[in-house]
C-alpha positions as CSV (number, residue, x, y, z in Angstrom):
1,M,-2.9,26.8,-30.4
2,L,-3.5,23.9,-28.5
3,R,-4.9,24.0,-24.9
4,K,-2.0,23.1,-22.0
5,G,-3.3,19.5,-21.1
6,I,-2.7,16.4,-20.1
7,T,-1.2,15.0,-23.8
8,E,1.1,18.2,-23.7
9,S,2.5,17.6,-20.6
10,F,3.3,14.1,-21.7
11,G,4.9,15.4,-24.6
12,A,6.8,18.2,-22.8
13,A,8.3,15.5,-20.5
14,I,9.0,12.5,-23.3
15,H,11.5,15.1,-25.4
16,A,12.6,17.1,-21.9
17,L,14.3,13.7,-19.5
18,G,17.4,13.9,-19.3
19,S,19.7,10.8,-18.4
20,N,21.2,13.1,-15.7
21,Q,17.4,12.7,-14.2
22,L,17.9,8.4,-13.7
23,T,18.3,7.9,-9.7
24,D,20.6,5.2,-8.6
25,G,17.3,3.4,-7.5
26,V,15.6,4.0,-11.0
27,I,19.3,2.6,-12.9
28,N,19.4,-0.5,-10.7
29,R,16.2,-1.8,-11.3
30,S,15.6,-1.1,-14.6
31,K,18.9,-3.2,-15.4
32,R,17.4,-5.9,-13.7
33,M,14.1,-5.5,-15.4
34,M,16.0,-5.3,-18.9
35,L,18.2,-8.6,-18.3
36,D,15.4,-10.4,-16.9
37,T,13.6,-9.0,-20.6
38,L,16.6,-10.7,-22.5
39,G,16.6,-14.0,-20.4
40,V,13.2,-14.8,-20.8
41,G,12.6,-13.4,-24.4
42,L,15.8,-15.8,-25.3
43,L,14.3,-19.1,-23.9
44,G,11.3,-17.9,-25.7
45,T,12.3,-17.9,-29.3
46,R,12.0,-22.1,-28.3
47,T,8.4,-21.6,-28.7
48,A,5.5,-22.3,-31.0
49,V,4.4,-19.4,-31.2
50,F,7.5,-17.6,-31.3
51,N,8.6,-19.7,-34.7
52,K,5.4,-19.1,-36.2
53,A,5.5,-15.6,-35.7
54,L,8.7,-16.0,-37.1
55,K,7.7,-17.9,-40.2
56,Y,5.0,-15.0,-41.0
57,S,7.6,-12.2,-40.8
58,Q,10.7,-13.6,-43.1
59,S,7.9,-13.0,-45.6
60,F,8.8,-9.6,-45.9
61,S,11.9,-7.3,-46.5
62,A,13.2,-4.2,-46.3
63,D,16.5,-1.9,-46.8
64,Q,17.1,-1.4,-42.9
65,R,17.5,-4.7,-40.7
66,S,17.2,-5.5,-37.3
67,S,18.4,-9.1,-35.2
68,V,16.6,-11.8,-34.6
69,W,17.1,-12.3,-30.8
70,G,19.2,-15.9,-30.5
71,R,19.8,-16.3,-34.2
72,S,23.1,-15.5,-35.2
73,D,22.5,-15.4,-39.1
74,L,19.1,-13.7,-39.2
75,T,17.1,-10.2,-39.5
76,L,14.3,-9.2,-40.0
77,P,12.8,-5.5,-40.9
78,P,12.7,-3.5,-37.6
79,H,9.3,-3.4,-37.2
80,F,9.3,-7.0,-37.3
81,A,12.2,-7.6,-35.5
82,A,10.4,-5.9,-32.6
83,F,7.5,-7.9,-33.1
84,V,8.5,-11.2,-33.0
85,N,11.3,-10.7,-30.2
86,G,8.6,-9.2,-28.0
87,I,6.2,-12.4,-28.9
88,A,9.4,-14.5,-27.6
89,V,9.3,-12.3,-24.5
90,H,6.0,-12.5,-23.4
91,S,5.3,-16.3,-24.7
92,M,5.8,-18.2,-21.6
93,D,4.2,-15.3,-19.6
94,F,8.0,-15.8,-17.6
95,D,8.1,-11.8,-17.9
96,D,8.1,-8.8,-15.5
97,T,5.0,-7.7,-14.0
98,W,4.3,-4.2,-12.6
99,H,1.7,-2.8,-10.0
100,P,-1.0,-1.5,-11.3
101,A,-1.0,-4.8,-13.6
102,T,1.0,-5.1,-16.4
103,H,4.0,-6.8,-18.1
104,P,6.2,-3.3,-18.8
105,S,9.4,-4.1,-20.2
106,G,8.6,-6.5,-22.9
107,A,6.8,-3.9,-24.9
108,V,10.0,-1.4,-24.9
109,L,12.8,-3.2,-25.0
110,P,12.6,-4.9,-27.9
111,A,11.5,-1.8,-30.0
112,L,14.1,-0.1,-28.8
113,L,16.9,-2.5,-29.7
114,A,15.4,-2.7,-33.2
115,L,15.5,0.9,-33.7
116,A,18.9,1.5,-32.0
117,E,20.3,-1.1,-34.6
118,T,19.1,1.2,-37.2
119,M,19.8,4.4,-36.1
120,P,23.1,6.1,-38.1
121,S,24.9,7.4,-35.3
122,R,24.7,4.4,-33.0
123,P,23.2,5.3,-29.4
124,T,25.0,4.4,-26.3
125,G,24.0,2.7,-24.1
126,L,23.0,5.9,-21.4
127,D,20.4,7.0,-24.4
128,L,19.5,3.5,-24.3
129,L,18.5,3.3,-20.4
130,L,17.2,6.3,-20.4
131,A,14.1,5.7,-23.7
132,F,14.0,2.3,-21.7
133,N,12.7,4.4,-18.4
134,V,10.9,7.1,-20.5
135,G,8.8,3.7,-21.9
136,I,8.4,2.6,-18.5
137,E,7.7,5.7,-16.7
138,V,4.7,6.5,-19.3
139,Q,3.0,3.1,-19.2
140,G,3.2,3.4,-15.3
141,R,1.1,7.3,-15.2
142,L,-1.3,6.0,-17.3
143,L,-2.0,3.0,-15.4
144,R,-2.9,5.4,-12.4
145,F,-5.5,7.1,-14.7
146,S,-8.1,4.5,-13.6
147,R,-8.2,2.3,-9.7
148,E,-9.4,-0.1,-12.0
149,A,-6.5,-0.7,-13.5
150,Y,-4.9,-1.8,-10.3
151,N,-6.9,-5.1,-10.0
152,I,-6.4,-8.3,-12.3
153,P,-8.0,-7.1,-15.1
154,E,-11.3,-8.3,-16.9
155,R,-11.5,-6.5,-20.2
156,F,-8.7,-5.5,-21.8
157,H,-5.2,-7.2,-21.3
158,P,-3.2,-4.8,-19.9
159,P,0.3,-4.3,-21.9
160,S,-1.8,-4.4,-25.3
161,V,-3.2,-0.7,-24.0
162,V,-0.5,1.3,-21.9
163,G,2.6,-1.5,-23.7
164,V,1.9,0.4,-27.4
165,M,2.0,3.7,-25.3
166,G,5.3,2.9,-23.7
167,S,6.8,1.5,-26.8
168,A,6.1,4.9,-28.8
169,A,6.9,7.1,-25.7
170,A,10.7,5.3,-26.0
171,A,11.1,5.3,-29.4
172,A,10.2,8.9,-29.6
173,K,12.3,9.5,-26.7
174,L,15.4,7.6,-28.6
175,L,14.6,9.4,-31.7
176,G,15.1,12.5,-30.4
177,L,11.4,14.1,-31.5
178,S,10.3,17.6,-30.7
179,P,7.2,17.9,-28.0
180,A,4.8,18.1,-30.6
181,Q,6.0,14.8,-32.0
182,C,5.9,13.6,-29.0
183,R,2.3,13.9,-28.4
184,H,1.9,13.2,-32.1
185,A,3.6,9.5,-31.7
186,L,1.4,8.6,-28.4
187,A,-1.8,9.4,-30.2
188,I,-0.7,7.5,-33.4
189,A,0.1,4.8,-31.0
190,A,-3.5,4.7,-29.2
191,S,-5.3,3.6,-32.5
192,S,-3.1,0.7,-32.2
193,A,-3.7,0.0,-28.1
194,G,-6.3,-2.5,-26.7
195,A,-6.9,-6.4,-27.2
196,P,-9.8,-7.8,-25.0
197,L,-9.1,-10.3,-22.5
198,A,-10.2,-13.6,-23.6
199,N,-7.1,-14.4,-25.9
200,A,-5.9,-15.3,-22.3
201,A,-4.7,-18.5,-21.9
202,T,-4.0,-19.0,-25.8
203,Q,-1.3,-18.3,-28.4
204,T,-2.5,-14.9,-29.1
205,K,-1.3,-13.4,-25.9
206,P,2.0,-13.0,-26.2
207,L,1.3,-11.0,-29.5
208,H,-0.1,-9.0,-27.1
209,I,3.4,-7.6,-26.4
210,G,5.0,-7.8,-30.0
211,N,1.8,-6.0,-31.2
212,A,3.3,-3.2,-28.5
213,A,6.2,-3.6,-29.4
214,R,5.6,-2.9,-33.4
215,R,3.3,-0.9,-33.4
216,G,5.0,1.7,-30.6
217,L,8.0,1.9,-33.1
218,E,5.6,2.8,-36.0
219,A,4.1,4.9,-34.1
220,A,6.9,7.6,-33.2
221,Q,8.4,6.6,-36.6
222,L,5.3,8.2,-38.3
223,A,5.2,11.3,-36.2
224,Q,9.0,11.9,-37.4
225,I,8.0,12.1,-40.7
226,G,4.9,14.5,-39.9
227,L,1.8,12.2,-39.3
228,E,-0.5,13.8,-37.1
229,G,-3.0,12.8,-34.3
230,N,-5.1,14.3,-31.8
231,Q,-2.9,16.1,-30.0
232,A,-5.3,15.7,-26.8
233,V,-5.5,12.4,-27.0
234,L,-4.9,11.5,-23.2
235,D,-7.2,14.5,-21.9
236,M,-10.4,12.7,-23.5
237,C,-12.5,9.7,-22.8
238,S,-13.1,9.6,-26.1
239,G,-9.2,9.0,-26.4
240,F,-7.2,7.0,-24.2
241,G,-10.0,7.2,-21.8
242,V,-12.3,4.3,-23.7
243,Y,-10.2,1.9,-22.0
244,Y,-12.0,2.8,-18.7
245,N,-15.1,2.9,-17.3
246,D,-13.2,5.5,-14.7
247,Y,-10.7,7.6,-16.6
248,S,-9.2,10.3,-14.5
249,P,-6.1,11.5,-15.9
250,S,-3.8,14.0,-14.8
251,A,-0.6,15.9,-15.8
252,M,3.0,14.5,-15.8
253,A,5.1,16.8,-14.0
254,H,7.7,18.7,-15.9
255,S,11.1,17.2,-15.7
256,S,12.9,19.8,-14.1
257,S,10.5,20.1,-11.1
258,S,10.7,18.9,-7.9
259,A,7.4,17.0,-8.3
260,F,8.9,14.9,-11.0
261,K,9.4,11.5,-9.7
262,W,10.2,8.3,-11.3
263,I,7.8,5.9,-10.5
264,L,9.8,2.9,-10.8
265,E,11.6,4.9,-7.8
266,E,8.5,4.4,-5.7
267,Q,6.8,0.9,-7.0
268,D,9.5,-2.0,-7.7
269,V,8.3,-4.9,-10.4
270,A,8.0,-8.6,-9.8
271,F,9.9,-11.3,-11.0
272,K,8.7,-14.4,-12.0
273,R,10.1,-18.1,-10.9
274,I,8.0,-20.3,-13.0
275,P,6.8,-19.2,-16.7
276,A,2.9,-18.7,-15.7
277,H,0.6,-15.9,-14.9
278,L,1.5,-14.0,-11.7
279,A,-1.5,-14.9,-9.6
280,M,0.0,-18.9,-9.8
281,H,3.2,-17.8,-7.9
282,W,0.9,-17.7,-4.4
283,V,-0.7,-21.1,-5.6
284,V,2.7,-22.9,-6.3
285,D,3.9,-21.4,-2.7
286,A,1.1,-22.2,-0.9
287,S,0.7,-25.6,-2.5
288,L,4.6,-26.7,-1.3
289,A,4.2,-25.3,2.1
290,A,0.8,-27.5,3.0
291,R,2.3,-30.2,0.5
292,R,5.6,-30.1,3.3
293,K,3.1,-30.1,6.4
294,L,1.1,-32.9,5.1
295,Q,4.6,-34.6,5.0
296,S,5.3,-34.2,7.7
297,E,2.3,-35.2,9.5
298,E,2.2,-38.7,7.3
299,G,6.1,-39.0,7.4
300,S,5.8,-39.0,3.8
301,F,3.9,-37.9,0.7
302,D,1.2,-40.4,-0.8
303,V,-0.7,-38.0,-3.4
304,S,-2.8,-41.5,-3.9
305,R,-4.4,-40.4,0.0
306,I,-5.8,-37.4,-1.0
307,S,-9.4,-36.8,-0.8
308,R,-9.3,-33.0,-1.8
309,V,-7.6,-30.0,-2.2
310,T,-9.3,-26.6,-1.9
311,L,-8.0,-22.9,-3.1
312,H,-9.1,-20.2,-1.7
313,V,-7.8,-17.5,-4.5
314,P,-9.6,-14.2,-5.3
315,P,-11.9,-14.4,-8.2
316,S,-11.0,-14.0,-11.7
317,K,-12.3,-15.9,-14.4
318,Y,-9.9,-16.4,-17.0
319,I,-7.7,-17.6,-14.4
320,N,-9.6,-20.3,-12.9
321,C,-9.6,-23.5,-16.1
322,P,-10.0,-27.2,-14.0
323,F,-8.7,-29.1,-16.8
324,P,-6.3,-27.2,-19.3
325,A,-5.7,-28.2,-22.2
326,S,-2.5,-26.6,-23.8
327,E,0.6,-25.4,-22.2
328,H,-1.3,-21.9,-22.7
329,Q,-4.3,-22.7,-20.3
330,A,-1.7,-24.5,-18.0
331,R,-0.3,-21.3,-17.2
332,H,-3.2,-19.6,-16.0
333,S,-4.9,-22.5,-14.1
334,F,-4.9,-22.5,-11.0
335,Q,-6.2,-25.8,-10.4
336,F,-3.4,-27.1,-12.7
337,N,-0.4,-24.9,-10.7
338,A,-1.8,-26.3,-7.5
339,G,-1.7,-29.5,-8.8
340,S,1.8,-29.8,-10.2
341,A,2.9,-28.6,-7.2
342,L,1.1,-31.0,-5.1
343,L,2.2,-33.8,-7.5
344,D,6.1,-33.2,-8.3
345,D,7.2,-30.8,-5.4
346,K,8.3,-28.3,-7.5
347,V,7.0,-26.3,-10.7
348,T,9.4,-25.5,-13.8
349,V,9.6,-24.7,-17.5
350,A,9.0,-28.5,-17.7
351,S,5.8,-28.4,-16.0
352,Y,4.1,-26.9,-18.9
353,H,4.8,-29.6,-21.8
354,P,2.1,-31.6,-22.9
355,A,3.1,-34.8,-21.6
356,Q,3.0,-33.1,-18.1
357,I,-0.3,-31.6,-18.6
358,N,-1.5,-34.6,-19.9
359,R,-0.4,-37.0,-17.0
360,S,-3.5,-39.3,-15.9
361,A,-2.3,-38.8,-11.9
362,L,-2.4,-35.2,-13.0
363,K,-6.0,-35.3,-14.3
364,E,-7.1,-37.6,-11.0
365,L,-5.5,-34.9,-8.9
366,L,-7.2,-32.0,-10.7
367,S,-10.7,-34.0,-10.3
368,K,-10.2,-33.0,-6.2
369,V,-9.4,-29.4,-6.5
370,E,-12.3,-26.9,-6.0
371,V,-12.0,-23.3,-6.0
372,R,-13.7,-20.6,-3.7
373,T,-13.4,-17.4,-3.3
374,P,-13.6,-15.5,-0.4
375,E,-14.9,-12.0,-0.4
376,D,-11.4,-10.4,1.6
377,N,-9.4,-11.5,-1.8
378,R,-9.2,-8.9,-4.1
379,P,-8.5,-9.4,-7.4
380,N,-5.4,-7.1,-7.3
381,F,-1.7,-8.5,-7.4
382,D,-0.7,-6.0,-4.2
383,H,-3.0,-7.4,-2.0
384,M,-4.6,-10.7,-2.8
385,Y,-3.6,-14.3,-1.2
386,C,-4.1,-17.9,-2.2
387,E,-4.7,-20.5,0.8
388,V,-4.3,-24.3,0.2
389,E,-6.1,-26.8,2.3
390,I,-5.5,-30.4,1.6
391,E,-7.7,-33.1,3.3
392,T,-6.7,-37.3,3.2
393,A,-9.2,-40.3,3.2
394,Q,-7.6,-40.3,6.5
395,G,-9.4,-37.5,7.6
396,L,-5.9,-35.5,8.0
397,S,-5.8,-31.6,7.4
398,C,-3.5,-29.3,6.4
399,T,-3.6,-25.8,5.4
400,A,-0.8,-23.4,4.3
401,R,-1.0,-19.8,3.2
402,C,1.1,-17.3,0.9
403,N,0.7,-13.9,1.1
404,T,3.6,-12.7,-0.5
405,F,5.7,-14.3,-3.0
406,Y,9.6,-14.9,-3.6
407,G,9.6,-12.6,-6.3
408,H,7.0,-10.1,-5.6
409,W,8.1,-6.1,-5.5
410,R,7.8,-6.7,-1.4
411,K,10.2,-9.7,-1.4
412,P,12.3,-9.1,-4.5
413,L,14.6,-11.6,-6.2
414,S,18.0,-11.6,-5.1
415,Q,20.6,-10.4,-7.9
416,E,22.1,-13.6,-7.1
417,D,18.9,-15.2,-7.9
418,L,18.1,-13.2,-11.0
419,Q,21.1,-13.9,-12.5
420,D,21.0,-17.7,-12.0
421,K,17.2,-17.0,-13.9
422,F,19.2,-15.2,-16.4
423,R,21.9,-17.5,-16.8
424,V,19.1,-20.7,-17.8
425,N,16.9,-19.4,-19.9
426,A,20.0,-17.6,-21.6
427,S,21.9,-20.6,-22.2
428,S,19.3,-22.6,-23.7
429,V,20.2,-20.6,-26.8
430,L,23.3,-18.7,-26.6
431,C,26.8,-19.7,-25.9
432,A,29.0,-18.8,-22.2
433,E,30.4,-16.3,-24.1
434,G,26.8,-14.5,-25.0
435,V,25.4,-14.9,-21.9
436,E,28.6,-13.7,-19.7
437,G,28.7,-10.6,-22.3
438,L,25.1,-9.9,-21.7
439,M,25.3,-9.9,-18.4
440,H,28.5,-7.7,-18.6
441,V,26.9,-5.1,-20.9
442,V,23.4,-4.6,-19.2
443,G,25.1,-4.6,-15.7
444,N,27.0,-1.5,-16.8
445,I,24.8,-0.3,-19.2
446,E,25.0,3.3,-18.5
447,K,28.7,3.7,-19.4
448,I,28.7,1.2,-22.7
449,T,29.7,4.2,-25.5
450,D,28.2,1.5,-28.3
451,C,24.7,-0.7,-27.2
452,S,25.8,-2.3,-30.4
453,A,27.7,-4.9,-28.0
454,L,23.9,-6.0,-26.9
455,Y,22.7,-7.1,-30.8
456,S,26.1,-8.6,-30.9
457,F,26.2,-11.2,-27.8
458,L,22.4,-11.8,-28.6
459,R,23.6,-13.2,-31.6
460,H,26.4,-15.4,-29.7
461,T,24.3,-18.7,-30.1
462,S,26.0,-22.5,-29.6
463,S,26.0,-25.0,-32.0
464,C,24.0,-27.4,-30.7
465,A,20.8,-24.9,-29.6
466,E,21.3,-23.9,-33.4
467,E,21.0,-27.4,-34.7
468,E,17.9,-27.6,-32.3
469,L,16.5,-24.6,-33.9
470,C,16.6,-25.8,-37.3
471,D,15.0,-29.2,-36.4
472,Y,12.6,-27.8,-35.0
473,A,11.7,-25.5,-38.0
474,I,11.8,-28.8,-39.9
475,T,9.7,-30.6,-37.7
476,S,6.9,-27.9,-36.7
């Protein structure tokens, strides 16, 4: 007989949570997360890392097939659809970020859509919304088992640790698994968790999200057919606790208890305005403000007059890259993002193109950038700040500080700006009907009786986008 404990409480909650427990706040926030995830995922289908993963995945066949986002006539076995669509979501580091630190949506939504498309009885939109929130909730709970998880990571990339568990929980919920099967799904998923942070700022980092989506889905399906794992995997330091030095798990309140509250109700996510590591948003906003000050002081802005740029940022080795050589390094470089903001008065998707990275003017400016890490600047997305000081050869100095960037959970994107971001991203692949159709379906997801409308609109590509994608496949 299993001793009542942490894992048992999770299995019971995953099984028992019902759509009637979804609050208006959780519904609204999770719909924003779903829309943003679809948008950045569609944009991500135009990246090199996505196309490499897609080429690999097309060598596999299966009776069941699921849609590849943004491809009108292409399907893959469900696990590989979850894999490549998850990679697309994180391919530009443009997806949402939570606190404690992880990217919660990318591991869950691709797995759910790939699974839902193959189920004999098509789930409703409300079924999908509930399963999505179960996956998000499990990630949030697991992150709170460690104080070190609240900081910018040092060893493991968080989505690879908690994302696969969230994907497994979400898939288990959509499949209607029993409490015992839910426990086994978590145990199976735990054996696919964890990826070293050494692969951050490389093409392998997006695979962490793809693998989380794929392996979580597989874990739930293996549990469904009877595969078993350690039913106390969350209770043990030798279980899920191996990923944290200060592991301190706690039980999940029963869904019918007044003690149960959705974490998403209390902790919103951050939505990114630029496709880069979250910390870059502080440095970009501070750099733009410092640039405006210098321009106001001098009447114009001349980058050649700058003698030194000092960045006061939190300590983190993997986002301290003085001279990035690739788009992935650039997305993780305090120096690059500050320099791009100062040189161009903006940072956009195009800023990370190799031609932009390799500009001589930018490289010259980067040689003048210094990074300092004040003791009071903690590597924590809830407490960090960025201060940028520009000094000129003429002796002028301008300083600006960002404590909370626009898009942070303390300063959330407006619904209009979130929708604008989605439209820009999605329209790079989909026709107008597909873009607006997805917005309508996600905006009314709790009322949709058949969520297959989502897959349909995800395949509404524009003819010019299809031609460009074909050209890319031929030349890359």
